[in-house]
C-alpha positions in Angstrom: 1.9 5.6 -13.8 -0.7 2.9 -13.9 -3.6 2.9 -11.5 -2.3 0.1 -9.3 -2.5 -0.8 -5.7 0.2 -0.4 -3.1 0.2 -3.7 -1.3 0.4 -3.0 2.4 0.0 -5.6 5.1 -3.7 -5.6 5.3 -4.2 -5.4 1.5 -1.8 -8.3 1.2 -3.9 -10.3 3.6 -6.9 -9.7 1.5 -5.3 -10.5 -1.8 -2.9 -13.3 -1.0 -4.0 -15.1 2.2 -7.5 -15.6 1.0 -7.4 -19.4 1.3 -7.3 -20.9 4.8 -8.7 -24.2 6.0 -11.8 -23.9 3.8 -10.8 -21.3 1.2 -12.9 -18.3 0.7 -16.1 -20.3 0.8 -15.3 -22.2 4.0 -16.3 -21.5 7.6 -12.7 -21.0 8.6 -11.9 -18.9 5.5 -10.2 -15.7 6.3 -12.3 -14.7 9.4 -15.0 -13.1 7.2 -16.6 -10.0 8.5 -19.7 -8.7 6.8 -18.2 -5.7 5.2 -19.6 -6.2 1.8 -22.1 -3.9 0.2 -25.5 -3.8 2.0 -28.6 -5.2 0.3 -30.4 -1.9 0.8 -27.6 0.0 -1.0 -27.6 -2.4 -3.9 -31.4 -2.4 -4.1 -31.6 1.4 -4.1 -29.0 1.6 -6.9 -30.9 -0.9 -9.1 -34.5 0.3 -8.3 -34.2 3.5 -10.5 -37.9 4.1 -10.7 -38.2 3.7 -6.9 -41.2 1.5 -7.1 -39.9 -0.9 -4.5 -39.0 -3.6 -6.9 -36.1 -4.3 -9.3 -37.5 -5.1 -12.8 -35.6 -7.2 -15.3 -35.1 -4.1 -17.5 -33.5 -2.2 -14.5 -31.3 -5.2 -13.8 -30.3 -5.3 -17.5 -29.5 -1.6 -17.6 -27.1 -2.0 -14.6 -25.6 -5.1 -16.1 -24.9 -3.2 -19.4 -23.5 -0.2 -17.6 -21.2 -2.4 -15.6 -20.1 -4.2 -18.7 -19.3 -0.9 -20.5 -17.2 0.3 -17.5 -15.3 -2.9 -17.4 -14.7 -2.8 -21.2 -13.3 0.8 -20.8 -10.7 -0.7 -18.4 -9.9 -3.5 -20.8 -11.7 -6.1 -18.6 -14.6 -8.4 -18.9 -17.4 -9.2 -16.4 -17.4 -12.7 -15.1 -20.3 -14.5 -16.7 -23.2 -15.6 -14.5 -22.4 -13.2 -11.6 -24.8 -10.3 -12.2 -28.3 -9.8 -10.8 -29.6 -9.7 -14.4 -28.1 -13.1 -15.2 -29.5 -14.6 -12.0 -32.8 -12.8 -12.1 -35.1 -15.8 -12.3 -33.3 -17.5 -9.4 -33.5 -14.4 -7.1 -37.1 -13.7 -8.1 -38.4 -16.6 -5.9 -42.1 -15.8 -6.3 -41.7 -15.3 -10.1 -43.7 -12.0 -10.1 -41.3 -10.4 -12.5 -39.6 -8.2 -9.9 -37.0 -8.6 -7.2 -38.0 -7.3 -3.8 -35.6 -6.1 -1.1 -36.3 -9.3 0.9 -35.6 -11.5 -2.1 -32.3 -9.7 -2.7 -31.4 -10.1 1.0 -32.2 -13.8 0.9 -30.0 -14.3 -2.2 -27.1 -12.4 -0.6 -27.5 -14.5 2.6 -27.5 -17.7 0.6 -24.1 -16.7 -0.9 -22.4 -15.7 2.3 -19.6 -18.0 3.6 -20.9 -20.5 6.1 -20.5 -24.3 6.7 -23.9 -24.9 5.2 -23.2 -22.9 2.0 -19.8 -24.4 1.7 -21.1 -27.9 1.7 -23.9 -26.9 -0.7 -21.4 -25.5 -3.2 -19.6 -28.9 -3.5 -22.5 -31.3 -2.7 -22.7 -33.2 -5.9 -25.1 -35.9 -4.7 -27.4 -33.6 -2.8 -27.2 -35.3 0.6 -26.2 -32.1 2.5 -22.9 -33.7 3.5 -19.5 -33.7 2.0 -17.7 -37.0 1.1 -14.0 -37.4 0.3 -14.5 -36.8 -3.4 -16.4 -33.6 -2.8 -13.7 -32.5 -0.4 -11.1 -33.1 -3.1 -13.1 -30.9 -5.5 -13.2 -28.2 -2.8 -9.4 -28.5 -2.3 -8.8 -28.1 -6.0 -11.1 -25.1 -6.1 -9.2 -23.5 -3.2 -5.8 -24.1 -4.8 -7.0 -22.6 -8.1 -8.3 -19.5 -6.2 -5.1 -19.2 -4.2 -2.9 -19.3 -7.4 -5.0 -16.6 -9.0 -4.7 -14.4 -5.8 -0.9 -15.0 -5.8 -0.7 -14.0 -9.5 -2.7 -10.8 -8.8 -0.5 -10.1 -5.7 2.7 -10.5 -7.7 1.5 -8.2 -10.4 0.5 -5.5 -7.9 3.2 -6.1 -5.3 5.3 -3.1 -4.3 8.4 -5.1 -4.9 7.3 -6.0 -8.5 6.6 -2.3 -9.2 9.4 -0.8 -7.2 11.2 1.0 -10.0 7.9 2.4 -11.2 7.1 3.8 -7.7 10.7 5.0 -7.2 10.2 8.1 -9.4 13.5 9.8 -8.4 15.4 6.6 -9.0 17.4 6.7 -5.8 16.6 3.1 -4.8 14.5 4.1 -1.8 10.7 4.7 -1.6 9.9 7.8 0.4 6.6 8.5 2.1 5.9 11.1 -0.6 6.5 8.6 -3.4 4.3 6.0 -1.8 1.5 8.6 -1.2 1.8 9.6 -4.9 1.3 6.0 -5.9 -1.6 5.5 -3.5 -3.2 8.6 -5.0 -3.5 6.7 -8.2 -5.4 3.9 -6.5 -9.1 3.6 -7.3 -11.3 4.4 -4.3 -12.4 1.3 -2.4 -15.7 -0.1 -3.5 -16.6 -0.6 0.1 -17.0 2.8 1.8 -16.0 1.2 5.2 -12.5 0.6 3.9 -9.9 3.3 3.5 -6.9 3.6 1.3 -3.6 2.9 3.0 -1.1 5.7 3.6 2.6 6.0 2.7 3.3 6.4 6.4 1.8 3.0 7.2 3.6 1.3 4.4 6.9 2.6 5.6 6.1 1.7 9.2 5.4 -1.9 8.1 8.2 -2.5 5.7 11.0 -0.2 7.0 12.9 -2.8 9.0 16.1 -0.6 9.4 14.0 2.4 10.4 15.6 4.9 8.1 12.3 6.3 7.1 12.2 4.8 3.6 11.5 1.4 2.0 14.4 -0.2 0.1 14.0 -2.8 -2.6 15.4 -5.4 -0.3 12.8 -4.5 2.3 10.1 -4.6 -0.3 11.4 -8.0 -1.5 11.5 -9.4 2.0 7.9 -8.5 2.7 6.9 -9.8 -0.8 8.5 -13.2 -0.1 7.1 -13.4 3.4 3.6 -13.0 2.1 4.0 -15.6 -0.6 5.5 -18.1 1.9 2.6 -17.5 4.2 0.1 -18.1 1.4 1.9 -21.4 0.5 1.5 -22.7 4.0 -2.2 -22.7 3.6 -2.1 -25.1 0.6 -2.5 -28.1 2.9 -5.1 -26.5 5.1 -8.3 -27.6 3.5 -11.2 -30.0 4.0 -9.5 -32.8 2.0 -6.2 -32.9 3.8 -7.9 -32.3 7.2 -10.8 -34.6 6.5 -10.1 -37.1 9.2 -9.6 -34.4 11.9 -12.9 -32.8 10.9 -14.8 -36.1 10.6 -15.1 -36.6 14.3 -17.5 -39.5 14.1 -15.5 -41.2 11.4 -18.5 -41.9 9.1 -16.7 -40.8 6.0 -18.8 -37.6 5.7 -18.4 -34.0 6.8 -21.5 -32.2 8.1 -22.1 -28.5 8.7 -22.0 -29.2 12.5 -18.6 -30.8 12.2 -17.2 -27.9 10.2 -18.5 -25.5 12.8 -16.9 -27.5 15.6 -13.6 -27.6 13.7 -13.8 -23.8 13.1 -14.3 -23.2 16.8 -11.4 -25.6 17.7 -9.1 -23.7 15.4 -10.2 -20.4 16.7 -9.4 -21.5 20.3 -6.0 -22.7 19.2 -5.3 -19.3 17.5 -6.5 -17.4 20.5 -4.4 -19.6 22.8 -1.3 -18.9 20.7 -1.9 -15.2 20.7 -2.3 -15.2 24.5 0.9 -17.2 24.9 2.8 -14.9 22.6 1.4 -11.8 24.5 2.4 -13.3 27.8 5.9 -14.1 26.6 6.3 -10.6 25.0 4.4 -8.2 27.4 6.1 -5.2 25.9 4.6 -5.8 22.4 
């Protein structure tokens, strides 16, 4: 059995519903929590001689090791993403080494925020977003969404149903799901945990017979794809007029922040209303 990921509800959310009003880069995008690798952890991994600075040779060694590991899995590293390839940019004082603070500053500059979102698509350098730049942001979001959908479909429990159903009885038991999950690679982020077969069954087993049928897996699969498609029109281009509160034809970081807060209030209000209407849930 291939080392593939069982798509549970929260994994699906990460893989499929990555694009909301501003895509992954936007302030709205997926309610980001800072669960990525810490700068200190990255720094300590790269600083092999422990002299308090990452040299270009250390960065290259890690780059080469990562490339080799990816090649063993039949994959390629995305160009321009590694510390080695961005060494000069991160090394702000050009002293030939990357300090912990320089690494922290670089990571902070890449984090999702209204400012960084505008900067990413700001072609004319005016620190604002015009309609053409918003269209470029939309196209970028849709491209990322389609890639996530493709990855989701490939890894979906419904797509791989017959592979996971090792006894061929048309039902996925907790044991079969746990066996599949055991083949999953460990999460890169130590704060995240693998799902369990019990949780998968609890989420997908609508008839409560203790197993997951192919119909139940398909229903969950389709539901997630439908939910992803609903986000296609939730982007800065299609919502430009609503975000541009002063109607000057430009979006600022302040307007994006205000829009984010507005949408959060709307979501919180809907959640409260739903809770009040269904007190037992």
